[in-house]
Residue, then its C-alpha position, 0 to 999 in steps of 0.5 A: m500500500n502507498k504509505n500516504r494512503t494510511d493517512f486517511l481512512m474514508l468510510d464508503t457510504g455506498s451512496y452516489f456521492g460516496k462512490a464519486r469519491v472512491n472513483d475520483p483520481q484526486y483521492q487515490d494517493d492519500f485515501t483508503f476507502v472501506d465499506t462502512y459496515e466493515l469498520p469493526n473488522i478493520y485494523l485501524k492502527p496504521y491510519k491517522c485520520l478517520v473520515v466520516q461523510g454525512l450520508i453515513d449509517q449513524k445507527f450503525l456507528f452508534r452501535h460501534k461507537e467504542v471503535i471511534r472512541e478507541f481510535l481517537d484515544d490512540k491520539k488520532i483524528v476524526v473528520f466528520s462532515g454532516n448532521l449528527f442525530l445520534d450520540w456516536l461521536p464523542g463531544g458531539s450534539s444533535f444538529i440544529p437546522k437554521t431558521i431561514l428568512s432570507y438567502k443571506d441567512y446561509e452566509v458563511s463567516i470565518d470566525h478566525r483565520h485558520p490554515i484549513f481556510d487560508g486564502v478561501e473567500e467567504d462568498d466562495m463557501t456561501y454560494n454555488k453558482g449564485v445559490s446559497g445553502f449548499f455549504a451548511r444549513g445549521h449547526h451543532p452546539i459545541p463541546e466545552g473548549a472547542e475552537v470555532l472556525l466558521t459561523l452562520p450570521g447568528g453566530e452559529p458554529i458550523t465548523y469546529i475543532d474539539r481537542n478536549s473530548t478525547k485524547g485525539t482531535i475531532l473536526v466537525h463540519a455541519g454541512s457538505d463533505l469538506f474533502g469534496a471541495m477539492n473539485a470546487s471552483g474559485t478559492k473554495k478548492r483550496i479547502g481539500p488540500q489544506l485540510i489534508q495538510w492540517v490533518r498531517d500536521e495535527y497528527s504529528t502534534l498529537q504524537e509529539r505531545g504523547e511522547m512528552g507525557 
């Protein structure tokens, strides 16, 4: 196996959008794909990051949530993009839809600068061919101490990093797959590669911190 492909293990949901990732050449060098229902049988030790998409079977993940907890407590990373409705992700809360009165209610704001969104314009995240609402339509209440990256107009946190709920790091985005942005237009296409680099840097930090104590 290509060494880079042990960096990211993406659970294949079996959906049309999931298969698009499996067959996309841009993902072949860095991602290994496995059927979601094989998760309890996969040897996870080599992998640095578990990637979970929004169309995942959350009832199945709930039944095997200890696998995800153990992965994180091994000082690893989980990236989830979607809407939580079951308690399978440590520190996670159920998704709350945004009350919409205008298309402007979907406007994305960068709460503070972060490497994942470096050079990414807010409008490029908000609008897709002039239509808003594709990037995020609500939020998850954040766990204590979480780092908020992106918000909606009412200050709702749509993207956050949680380093406190486990010994690892959890990135939650209440919307479309952040890795899918590699095929986007405009500055939004920066998100995928920058997220990949951030995960690698975060993993190195977690491991170094573990070695120190």
